[in-house]
GUNUDREN-879108 format. One record per residue (C-alpha): x, y, z; residue in one letter; residue number from 1. Coordinates in nm, 4 decimals, always signed. Layout:
<rs>
{{X Y Z} 'a' NUM}
...
</rs>
This chain:
<rs>
{{+0.0000 +0.0000 +0.0000} 'm' 1}
{{+0.1335 +0.3443 -0.0897} 't' 2}
{{+0.2424 +0.5458 +0.2169} 'p' 3}
{{+0.0612 +0.8667 +0.3073} 'p' 4}
{{+0.1561 +1.1962 +0.1500} 'i' 5}
{{+0.3983 +1.3906 +0.3665} 's' 6}
{{+0.2371 +1.6276 +0.6123} 'a' 7}
{{+0.4938 +1.8833 +0.4955} 'a' 8}
{{+0.3198 +1.9120 +0.1596} 't' 9}
{{+0.2107 +2.2754 +0.1361} 'l' 10}
{{-0.0618 +2.2351 -0.1219} 'e' 11}
{{-0.2863 +1.9295 -0.1458} 'p' 12}
{{-0.2304 +1.7237 -0.4600} 't' 13}
{{-0.5391 +1.6527 -0.6672} 'a' 14}
{{-0.6057 +1.2954 -0.7749} 'l' 15}
{{-0.5114 +1.2298 -1.1361} 'r' 16}
{{-0.6988 +0.9694 -1.3381} 'i' 17}
{{-0.4719 +0.8011 -1.5933} 'a' 18}
{{-0.6344 +0.6525 -1.9026} 'l' 19}
{{-0.3500 +0.6845 -2.1539} 'g' 20}
{{+0.0255 +0.6430 -2.1442} 'a' 21}
{{+0.1121 +1.0120 -2.1745} 'y' 22}
{{+0.0148 +1.3429 -2.0192} 'd' 23}
{{-0.2811 +1.3844 -2.2542} 'y' 24}
{{-0.4227 +1.0663 -2.1015} 'g' 25}
{{-0.4284 +1.2020 -1.7451} 'e' 26}
{{-0.7240 +1.3944 -1.6062} 'f' 27}
{{-0.7432 +1.6064 -1.2907} 'd' 28}
{{-1.0394 +1.4921 -1.0819} 'a' 29}
{{-1.0345 +1.8104 -0.8725} 'g' 30}
{{-1.0323 +1.6041 -0.5510} 'v' 31}
{{-0.7395 +1.6518 -0.3067} 'p' 32}
{{-0.5482 +1.3412 -0.1985} 'v' 33}
{{-0.5067 +1.3082 +0.1781} 'l' 34}
{{-0.3002 +0.9885 +0.1730} 'a' 35}
{{-0.2136 +0.7034 -0.0584} 'g' 36}
{{-0.1785 +0.7035 -0.4339} 'e' 37}
{{-0.2043 +1.0306 -0.6256} 'i' 38}
{{-0.2566 +0.8670 -0.9670} 'v' 39}
{{-0.5279 +0.6100 -1.0345} 'e' 40}
{{-0.4555 +0.3838 -1.3299} 'n' 41}
{{-0.7099 +0.1035 -1.3542} 'l' 42}
{{-0.6654 -0.0053 -1.7145} 'f' 43}
{{-0.2919 +0.0193 -1.7874} 'g' 44}
{{-0.1526 +0.2102 -2.0830} 'a' 45}
{{-0.4665 +0.2517 -2.2901} 'a' 46}
{{-0.4178 +0.3839 -2.6431} 'r' 47}
{{-0.5928 +0.6938 -2.7770} 'p' 48}
{{-0.9081 +0.6220 -2.9799} 'a' 49}
{{-1.0195 +0.9665 -3.0978} 'g' 50}
{{-1.2952 +1.1862 -2.9607} 'r' 51}
{{-1.6725 +1.1889 -2.9415} 'k' 52}
{{-1.8252 +1.5183 -2.8380} 'g' 53}
{{-1.6511 +1.6386 -2.5223} 'a' 54}
{{-1.4915 +1.2988 -2.4549} 'f' 55}
{{-1.1366 +1.1908 -2.5205} 'a' 56}
{{-1.1561 +0.8167 -2.5920} 'l' 57}
{{-0.9098 +0.5373 -2.5182} 'f' 58}
{{-0.9008 +0.1622 -2.5717} 'k' 59}
{{-0.7456 -0.1026 -2.3481} 'a' 60}
{{-0.8053 -0.4622 -2.4572} 'd' 61}
{{-1.1864 -0.4884 -2.4823} 'd' 62}
{{-1.2488 -0.1722 -2.2810} 'w' 63}
{{-1.3563 +0.1590 -2.4264} 'l' 64}
{{-1.2736 +0.4421 -2.1882} 'l' 65}
{{-1.3651 +0.8076 -2.2017} 'g' 66}
{{-1.3057 +1.1247 -2.0048} 'a' 67}
{{-1.4533 +1.4707 -2.0409} 'a' 68}
{{-1.4360 +1.7978 -1.8522} 't' 69}
{{-1.7080 +2.0504 -1.9270} 'l' 70}
{{-1.6930 +2.4014 -1.7748} 'p' 71}
{{-2.0350 +2.4894 -1.6407} 'l' 72}
{{-1.9913 +2.8400 -1.7800} 'a' 73}
{{-2.0099 +2.6905 -2.1310} 'm' 74}
{{-2.3598 +2.5496 -2.0752} 't' 75}
{{-2.6918 +2.6628 -1.9309} 'a' 76}
{{-2.5933 +2.5060 -1.5980} 'g' 77}
{{-2.5246 +2.1758 -1.4257} 'l' 78}
{{-2.8376 +1.9938 -1.5419} 'e' 79}
{{-2.7638 +2.0771 -1.9044} 't' 80}
{{-2.3966 +1.9867 -1.8623} 'a' 81}
{{-2.4757 +1.6454 -1.7146} 's' 82}
{{-2.7366 +1.5717 -1.9813} 'r' 83}
{{-2.4992 +1.6714 -2.2608} 'l' 84}
{{-2.2103 +1.4623 -2.1301} 'l' 85}
{{-2.4276 +1.1543 -2.0895} 'y' 86}
{{-2.5666 +1.2011 -2.4384} 'e' 87}
{{-2.2035 +1.2089 -2.5561} 'n' 88}
{{-2.1401 +0.8831 -2.3672} 'i' 89}
{{-2.4300 +0.7077 -2.5363} 'f' 90}
{{-2.3061 +0.8244 -2.8752} 's' 91}
{{-1.9524 +0.7022 -2.8004} 'a' 92}
{{-2.0574 +0.3615 -2.6644} 't' 93}
{{-2.3017 +0.2445 -2.9315} 'r' 94}
{{-2.2651 -0.1339 -2.9588} 'g' 95}
{{-2.1080 -0.1528 -2.6112} 'r' 96}
{{-2.2360 -0.1630 -2.2555} 'h' 97}
{{-2.1672 +0.0895 -1.9821} 'l' 98}
{{-1.9965 -0.0781 -1.6868} 'a' 99}
{{-1.8778 +0.2100 -1.4685} 'r' 100}
{{-1.9074 +0.5891 -1.4541} 'v' 101}
{{-1.7225 +0.8285 -1.2234} 'w' 102}
{{-1.8701 +1.1781 -1.1767} 'n' 103}
{{-1.6905 +1.4718 -1.0151} 'y' 104}
{{-1.9506 +1.7405 -0.9508} 'v' 105}
{{-1.8681 +2.1044 -0.8620} 'p' 106}
{{-2.0083 +2.2213 -0.5258} 'a' 107}
{{-2.2147 +1.9045 -0.5009} 'i' 108}
{{-2.3999 +2.0051 -0.1827} 'n' 109}
{{-2.4541 +2.3718 -0.2697} 'a' 110}
{{-2.7927 +2.5039 -0.3781} 't' 111}
{{-2.8249 +2.5157 -0.7529} 'g' 112}
{{-3.0934 +2.5991 -1.0065} 's' 113}
{{-3.4522 +2.5989 -0.8919} 'g' 114}
{{-3.3425 +2.5858 -0.5281} 'g' 115}
{{-3.2275 +2.2229 -0.5666} 'l' 116}
{{-2.9039 +2.0863 -0.4249} 'e' 117}
{{-2.6476 +2.0539 -0.7039} 'n' 118}
{{-2.6369 +1.6759 -0.6696} 'y' 119}
{{-3.0103 +1.6619 -0.7351} 'r' 120}
{{-2.9682 +1.8950 -1.0329} 'v' 121}
{{-2.6969 +1.6655 -1.1687} 'f' 122}
{{-2.9167 +1.3584 -1.1094} 'c' 123}
{{-3.2001 +1.5203 -1.3000} 'q' 124}
{{-2.9878 +1.5818 -1.6095} 'g' 125}
{{-2.8330 +1.2338 -1.5952} 'r' 126}
{{-3.1690 +1.0601 -1.5501} 's' 127}
{{-3.3298 +1.2502 -1.8358} 'l' 128}
{{-3.0415 +1.1509 -2.0634} 'a' 129}
{{-3.0779 +0.7823 -1.9715} 'f' 130}
{{-3.4534 +0.7934 -2.0237} 'e' 131}
{{-3.4237 +0.9690 -2.3576} 'r' 132}
{{-3.1755 +0.7092 -2.4840} 'y' 133}
{{-3.3078 +0.3834 -2.3329} 'y' 134}
{{-3.6739 +0.4648 -2.2702} 'g' 135}
{{-3.8790 +0.4327 -1.9525} 'l' 136}
{{-3.7222 +0.0971 -1.8581} 'g' 137}
{{-3.3716 +0.2423 -1.8445} 'f' 138}
{{-3.3080 +0.1324 -1.4841} 's' 139}
{{-3.2186 -0.2188 -1.6053} 'a' 140}
{{-2.9294 -0.0711 -1.8048} 'r' 141}
{{-2.7786 +0.1437 -1.5299} 'l' 142}
{{-2.4108 +0.0782 -1.4490} 'p' 143}
{{-2.2240 +0.1172 -1.1233} 's' 144}
{{-2.1241 +0.4765 -1.0533} 'a' 145}
{{-2.0155 +0.7354 -0.8012} 's' 146}
{{-2.0661 +1.1111 -0.7735} 'a' 147}
{{-1.8625 +1.3249 -0.5350} 'v' 148}
{{-1.7854 +1.6924 -0.5022} 'g' 149}
{{-1.4779 +1.8473 -0.6610} 'c' 150}
{{-1.2756 +2.1655 -0.6150} 'd' 151}
{{-1.3398 +2.2863 -0.9664} 's' 152}
{{-1.5818 +2.4795 -1.1832} 's' 153}
{{-1.5975 +2.1965 -1.4368} 'v' 154}
{{-1.8032 +1.8780 -1.4415} 'l' 155}
{{-1.5722 +1.5808 -1.5002} 't' 156}
{{-1.7145 +1.2455 -1.6117} 'v' 157}
{{-1.5155 +0.9284 -1.6826} 'i' 158}
{{-1.6619 +0.6041 -1.8131} 'f' 159}
{{-1.5661 +0.2450 -1.8879} 'a' 160}
{{-1.7650 +0.0398 -2.1393} 'a' 161}
{{-1.7315 -0.3262 -2.2333} 'c' 162}
{{-1.8313 -0.5518 -2.5224} 't' 163}
{{-1.9959 -0.8336 -2.3230} 'a' 164}
{{-2.3259 -0.7635 -2.1441} 'p' 165}
{{-2.2451 -0.6968 -1.7758} 'p' 166}
{{-2.4417 -0.8050 -1.4712} 'c' 167}
{{-2.5635 -0.5237 -1.2452} 'h' 168}
{{-2.6071 -0.6058 -0.8763} 'v' 169}
{{-2.8059 -0.4442 -0.5944} 'e' 170}
{{-2.7462 -0.4455 -0.2183} 'n' 171}
{{-3.0171 -0.6339 -0.0232} 'p' 172}
{{-2.9735 -0.3868 +0.2646} 'l' 173}
{{-3.0492 -0.0835 +0.0492} 'q' 174}
{{-3.3286 +0.0390 -0.1736} 'v' 175}
{{-3.1932 +0.0573 -0.5300} 'p' 176}
{{-3.0885 +0.4174 -0.5863} 'a' 177}
{{-3.3056 +0.4407 -0.8970} 'y' 178}
{{-3.6099 +0.3551 -0.6789} 'd' 179}
{{-3.5510 +0.6238 -0.4141} 'y' 180}
{{-3.8681 +0.8103 -0.3132} 'p' 181}
{{-3.9277 +1.1710 -0.4119} 'g' 182}
{{-3.7864 +1.3104 -0.0877} 'e' 183}
{{-3.4407 +1.2572 -0.2403} 'h' 184}
{{-3.5096 +1.4724 -0.5434} 'g' 185}
{{-3.7323 +1.5013 -0.8500} 'p' 186}
{{-3.5323 +1.2335 -1.0363} 'r' 187}
{{-3.3752 +0.9400 -0.8519} 'a' 188}
{{-2.9995 +0.8738 -0.8857} 'p' 189}
{{-2.9206 +0.6637 -1.1938} 's' 190}
{{-2.6793 +0.3868 -1.0960} 'f' 191}
{{-2.6520 +0.0252 -0.9830} 'a' 192}
{{-2.4728 -0.0670 -0.6611} 'r' 193}
{{-2.2211 -0.2893 -0.8435} 'a' 194}
{{-2.1407 -0.4250 -1.1889} 't' 195}
{{-1.9747 -0.7541 -1.2838} 'i' 196}
{{-1.8040 -0.7888 -1.6211} 'v' 197}
{{-1.7214 -1.1522 -1.6973} 's' 198}
{{-1.4238 -1.2397 -1.9172} 'g' 199}
{{-1.2921 -1.5643 -2.0685} 'p' 200}
{{-1.0611 -1.6321 -1.7716} 'r' 201}
{{-1.1658 -1.3948 -1.4942} 'n' 202}
{{-1.3977 -1.1083 -1.4096} 's' 203}
{{-1.3905 -0.7389 -1.3273} 't' 204}
{{-1.6124 -0.6064 -1.0496} 'v' 205}
{{-1.6952 -0.2408 -0.9927} 'f' 206}
{{-1.8392 -0.1426 -0.6537} 'i' 207}
{{-2.0202 +0.1908 -0.6607} 's' 208}
{{-1.9630 +0.4612 -0.4058} 'g' 209}
{{-2.0967 +0.3064 -0.0841} 't' 210}
{{-2.1881 +0.4937 +0.2338} 'a' 211}
{{-2.3988 +0.4730 +0.5512} 'a' 212}
{{-2.7377 +0.4406 +0.3837} 'i' 213}
{{-2.9755 +0.1724 +0.5029} 'r' 214}
{{-3.2894 +0.1350 +0.2980} 'g' 215}
{{-3.2806 +0.4881 +0.1591} 'h' 216}
{{-3.2046 +0.6753 +0.4850} 'a' 217}
{{-2.8732 +0.8086 +0.6131} 't' 218}
{{-2.7601 +0.6575 +0.9443} 'l' 219}
{{-2.5536 +0.8233 +1.2209} 'a' 220}
{{-2.5414 +1.1596 +1.0453} 's' 221}
{{-2.2865 +1.3116 +1.2854} 'd' 222}
{{-2.0585 +1.0142 +1.3620} 'r' 223}
{{-1.7858 +0.9131 +1.1191} 't' 224}
{{-1.7003 +0.5960 +1.3117} 'd' 225}
{{-2.0609 +0.4729 +1.3110} 'e' 226}
{{-2.1032 +0.5646 +0.9449} 'q' 227}
{{-1.7876 +0.3706 +0.8627} 'l' 228}
{{-1.9208 +0.0638 +1.0452} 'd' 229}
{{-2.2454 +0.0857 +0.8464} 'c' 230}
{{-2.0519 +0.1351 +0.5225} 't' 231}
{{-1.8491 -0.1785 +0.5905} 'l' 232}
{{-2.1711 -0.3717 +0.6584} 'e' 233}
{{-2.3106 -0.2501 +0.3255} 'n' 234}
{{-1.9898 -0.3486 +0.1474} 'l' 235}
{{-2.0044 -0.6955 +0.3048} 'a' 236}
{{-2.3647 -0.7467 +0.1920} 'a' 237}
{{-2.2838 -0.6226 -0.1575} 'l' 238}
{{-1.9720 -0.8380 -0.1717} 's' 239}
{{-2.1796 -1.1475 -0.0942} 'l' 240}
{{-2.4392 -1.0453 -0.3525} 'a' 241}
{{-2.1599 -1.0249 -0.6126} 'c' 242}
{{-2.0227 -1.3684 -0.5175} 'g' 243}
{{-1.6991 -1.2251 -0.3745} 'l' 244}
{{-1.7315 -1.3726 -0.0273} 'g' 245}
{{-1.7837 -1.1416 +0.2722} 'p' 246}
{{-1.4900 -0.9028 +0.2180} 'a' 247}
{{-1.4546 -0.8093 -0.1503} 'l' 248}
{{-1.2317 -1.1035 -0.2449} 'd' 249}
{{-0.9962 -1.0233 +0.0420} 'q' 250}
{{-0.8472 -1.3735 +0.0301} 'n' 251}
{{-0.8407 -1.3915 -0.3471} 'g' 252}
{{-0.5793 -1.2895 -0.6005} 'r' 253}
{{-0.7580 -1.0021 -0.7654} 's' 254}
{{-0.6038 -0.6589 -0.8041} 'f' 255}
{{-0.8054 -0.4277 -0.5809} 'r' 256}
{{-0.8282 -0.0482 -0.6121} 'h' 257}
{{-1.0051 +0.1605 -0.3485} 'f' 258}
{{-1.0990 +0.5265 -0.3248} 'k' 259}
{{-1.2087 +0.6452 +0.0196} 'i' 260}
{{-1.3789 +0.9852 +0.0244} 'y' 261}
{{-1.3829 +1.1823 +0.3501} 'l' 262}
{{-1.5785 +1.5000 +0.4167} 'r' 263}
{{-1.3453 +1.5936 +0.7025} 'h' 264}
{{-0.9715 +1.5566 +0.6380} 'a' 265}
{{-0.9015 +1.5075 +1.0098} 'a' 266}
{{-1.0890 +1.1753 +0.9987} 'd' 267}
{{-0.8327 +1.0122 +0.7689} 'q' 268}
{{-0.5991 +0.8516 +1.0280} 'p' 269}
{{-0.8827 +0.6895 +1.2256} 'a' 270}
{{-1.0606 +0.5688 +0.9110} 'v' 271}
{{-0.7360 +0.4288 +0.7706} 'a' 272}
{{-0.6686 +0.2395 +1.0940} 'a' 273}
{{-1.0144 +0.0815 +1.0885} 't' 274}
{{-0.9902 -0.0160 +0.7212} 'l' 275}
{{-0.6447 -0.1650 +0.7691} 'k' 276}
{{-0.7945 -0.4035 +1.0263} 'k' 277}
{{-1.1231 -0.4771 +0.8543} 'n' 278}
{{-1.0909 -0.4465 +0.4776} 'l' 279}
{{-0.7579 -0.3599 +0.3193} 'l' 280}
{{-0.4567 -0.5775 +0.2427} 'r' 281}
{{-0.0989 -0.4653 +0.1794} 'd' 282}
{{-0.1125 -0.5126 -0.1982} 'a' 283}
{{-0.4191 -0.2926 -0.2461} 'd' 284}
{{-0.4066 +0.0364 -0.4342} 'h' 285}
{{-0.5686 +0.2977 -0.2100} 'v' 286}
{{-0.6339 +0.6714 -0.2255} 's' 287}
{{-0.7848 +0.8696 +0.0616} 'y' 288}
{{-0.9566 +1.1773 -0.0790} 'l' 289}
{{-1.0983 +1.4956 +0.0708} 'h' 290}
{{-1.4380 +1.5456 -0.0903} 'a' 291}
{{-1.7945 +1.6387 -0.0225} 'd' 292}
{{-2.0309 +1.3451 -0.0729} 'i' 293}
{{-2.3677 +1.3221 -0.2460} 'c' 294}
{{-2.5606 +1.3910 +0.0762} 'r' 295}
{{-2.4529 +1.6629 +0.3177} 'a' 296}
{{-2.5153 +1.4189 +0.6039} 's' 297}
{{-2.2654 +1.1638 +0.4730} 'l' 298}
{{-1.9091 +1.1759 +0.6080} 'l' 299}
{{-1.7376 +0.8798 +0.4392} 'v' 300}
{{-1.7816 +0.6874 +0.1142} 'e' 301}
{{-1.5881 +0.3909 -0.0268} 'i' 302}
{{-1.5692 +0.2601 -0.3823} 'e' 303}
{{-1.3728 -0.0335 -0.5217} 'a' 304}
{{-1.2604 -0.1721 -0.8581} 's' 305}
{{-1.1450 -0.5337 -0.8689} 'l' 306}
{{-0.9612 -0.6828 -1.1663} 'f' 307}
{{-0.8625 -1.0428 -1.2274} 'g' 308}
{{-1.1347 -1.1906 -1.0081} 'v' 309}
{{-1.1473 -1.5669 -1.0432} 's' 310}
{{-1.4011 -1.8237 -0.9252} 'g' 311}
{{-1.6838 -1.5919 -0.8229} 'l' 312}
{{-1.8669 -1.7753 -0.5450} 'r' 313}
</rs>
């Protein structure tokens, strides 16, 4: 596991997402790294594959990858920006299946257009794009995803699409996000809790951003330690639902990448100590990130990407 960034660092380093082999294949997520790895490279040295709309495209084996940054000042606002970027994704991925999307949303908990929280504005644009492309039954096509706040004035969206139809998985302890009641916004969040992509020899599993939500309600809104315990329980239930055993293939040979988002930077040492005992292993790739989360009441969120998973059970 990569050691923490030195406390002597004067300016926080933003996480960089690497899709290609050169600088033009790295994208600034606008999320400061508190500890761990400062570059996330899930797919190796992908090769450039042109552009589609706002997206720079890359290919790695059977994966089609894309990344786009859209300044909100160039659109009519966040809802329009999210709708446009997702329409670009659907255009780029024709003939493929969305497996994972990462969304970095400016001022995610601030009040946006129409008096809605920015996350709800983003969800509205994303949901409308899915419905327009797939029709009213679009929830069956939703991939795993995450959406966190970023220190930027641009909306950044990154996707991974595959050729084989994936399997999308829900958590038995949680209401599917796309079925949330209206109290969470005019359009429910558009994502699955996890996605499994099966290959000829092994599988890839994407675990969406997971937090202390039981059913559809936030638990322990002012306690990071209790929220972390609930998050780990949700991850265990989701891991079992995916066939990974109780701890995300902890005893397997897969390559595991984790991003841990923390609303309060001071929580990082305690959270890291708990995860070292209960989830992480030395070979894991881990980044602890300082970010606002999709609900103002949430203090910690964990996502995972597992490659080379064998013998799903």
